[in-house]
N, C-alpha and C positions, 0 to 999 in steps of 0.2 A: 575616711576613704583614703587608701594609700595612692601614691602617684601612678603605680602600675595599673591599678584597677581603673583609675581615671583615664589613662592612655587607652586601655582596652575599650572603655566606653566611647572614647573619641574615634577609635578605629571602627567601631560598630556604626557609629553615626556617618563616618566618612564612606564606608562601604555601602550603606543604605542610600546615601545621596548619589554616589556614583552609579549604583544599580538603576536609580530612577533616570539618570541621564542616559545610561545604556539603552534602557527600554525605549526612550524617546528617539535616540539615534536609529534603532532598529525600525521603529514604526515610520521614521522619515526615510528609510532606505539609505541612510548614511553609513554604509557598511565599513568604510575605511576608518571612520571615527569611532564606530562601534568596536572594532577590533583594538584600537588604542585604549578604549575604556575597559575592555576585558583585561588587558595587560595591566592596567592601573589597579583594577579591583584585585587581581591576583597578587600584586605587590602588597596591597593594603592587608589582605588576608594572611599572607606570609609573615608580615610584621606582627600581626596579632598572635599568630601561632608561636612565633619566637618569643614574644613577651610572655605569653601564658605558660610556656614550658620552662620558665626560670625555676630557681631553687627555693622560692619562698613557699613554704608549706601551707600558708593560709590561702593560696590560690589553687584551683584545679582547672581541669579542661572545660568545666561547665561555663566558665567566664567568657568563653568565646563560642559557645554552642550556637550553631545556626548561622555563623558568619559566612561560611562558604556556600550554603545552599542557595541563596539568591544568585550568586555568581554562576553556579552550575546550571541553574534554570535559565538564566539570561544567555549564557554561552550556548546552550543547546538550542535556544530560540534563534540566536544569531546563526547557528549552523543550519537550521531549517529554513530560515528566510533569506539566506544568500541567493543571489540570482541563479547560480548553478544548480542549487538544490531545489529551488522553486521550479526551475525549468525541467528538472528530472521528474518532479511530481506531475507537472503538467503533461509531460511526454508519456508517463506511465498511464495517466488517465485516458489517453486516446486508444489504448489497447484493451482487448484484443481487436485485431482487424482480420476480416475474412476475405479471402480471394478464392478463385477456383481456376483451374486450367481444364484441359480436355478430359483429364482422368482423375483429378483429385480436388478435394476441398482442402484449403490451406489456412491454418490459423497462425497469425503472426502475433506473438506475445512480447512482452517487455520483461526482462530480468532485472529486478531492482538490485539484486546482489551483484550481478556482473555488468550492469549498466549497458546493456545491449539487447537487441531484439533476438528472438528464436523462432523457429517454425515447426509446426506439427502438421502432418498431412494424413488425410484419410481418402482411400479410394472412393470414387463416386458410387460405385455399386455397394459399398459398405455403408456409405452415408444413407442411401435409400433404405437399406435393410434396417439400419438403426432407427430411422424415422418411423418405419412401419412397426418395428418392435416396440418403440416408446408408445406410439399411438394405441397399440393393441393393449399394452399394460395399463394405459390411462383409462381404458374403458371399465376396468375393474373397480373403480372408485372415483370419487370427486377429485382426489389429488393424486399425482403421480409421485411416488417416493422411489427414487433410484436404488437406494440401498436395500429395498425390499424386493427388487426385481430379480427374476431368474437370469443368469447370463444369456446375452444374445448371441445369435449365430450368424456368421457372414454367409453369402450364398454358396460357398464351397463347403460349409458345414463346420468351420473352425470357430472356436469361441472368439468373440470380439473383445480386445482388451479394454478394460474400464476407461483408460484415458481417452480412447476414441469415442466412447459413448458420451463422456462428458464434453468432449470437443463439439460433437454434433449438437448436443443439448444447448451449449452455450451459443452455437451458431443459430439454432432455432430461436433462442431468445433475442439474438441480435437482429433477426428478420421478423421479429414480432409474432412468430407462430406459437410460441410459448411464453407463458408468464410465471414468474416465481411468486409464490404466496408465502411470504415470510420465511420462517424455517420449517414450515409444514410440508412443502412440496411444490409441484409444478402443475400447471393446467394448460391444455392446448386451446388456442384461441382460433384454430382453423382445423379442417380436416387434413388428413395425411394421405390423400389420394396420389396416385402416380402423377396426375397433372399438376396437383399443388406442389409436390416436391420438385417437379421439374421447373415450375415457375419460380420457386424460391431460389433454386440453383441458378437459374438464368438471371435473376435479379442481383445476385451476388457479383460484385465487380470481377471481370476476368483479368488475370495477371497479364500485364503488358498493354492493357487497353484502357488505361485510366485517362 
C-alpha cells in the first residue's frame, strides 16, 4: 500500500471520528462546538480530495468515495437543530390560528418560506354557505371528498373560490366539527344547523378579545 493510500485511509478514519464527535455535540446542544467540528471535517475532506486528485494513475476518485456524505448529513442536522430553526418549526406547528370579527372568519397561517404570518379572510355569510354546502354534500355518502364536489355558491350566486372552501373546512376541523379520515375524505361529527354554525363561530376567539 502506497503512502498516499495510507493517508487517504487515515483521513477517512479522522473524518469518521470527527463526525461522531459532531453528532454528540449536536445531541448535547453544544452548537458553537458543533460548528467548529463542521469546519474541521470540511478541512479533512478537502485534504482528502486534494490527495486523491493527484497525478498517480493507480488511484481514482473511488478512494475517497463517501467521505463527504457524513459531513453533509451532520451539517444538515446541525442546521435543523439550531435554536432558531427549532423555534421556527415550533412556531409553524402552532398554525393555523382562527379568529373572527363582526363580519369575517380569519385564518392566520405561517409561511415557512417567508418566515412570517399571513392572513386569509372569508365573510361570515360565505362561511355559513360553505358549511351548509359541505354538510349537504356529505349526505351523499359516508365520506366527503372535496375534489368530487360541485362548486359552491355564495348567497349572491357567485362561485366561491376553492381556497375559501378549504379555509372553512380547516376551521371546521379546528373546532372539531369535521374529522379527516386518512386520505379518503372527511366526515362531519355534528350537524350543520344554523344554531350549530352560530355556536361554532361564537366559540372562535374574537379578534382583539383574547
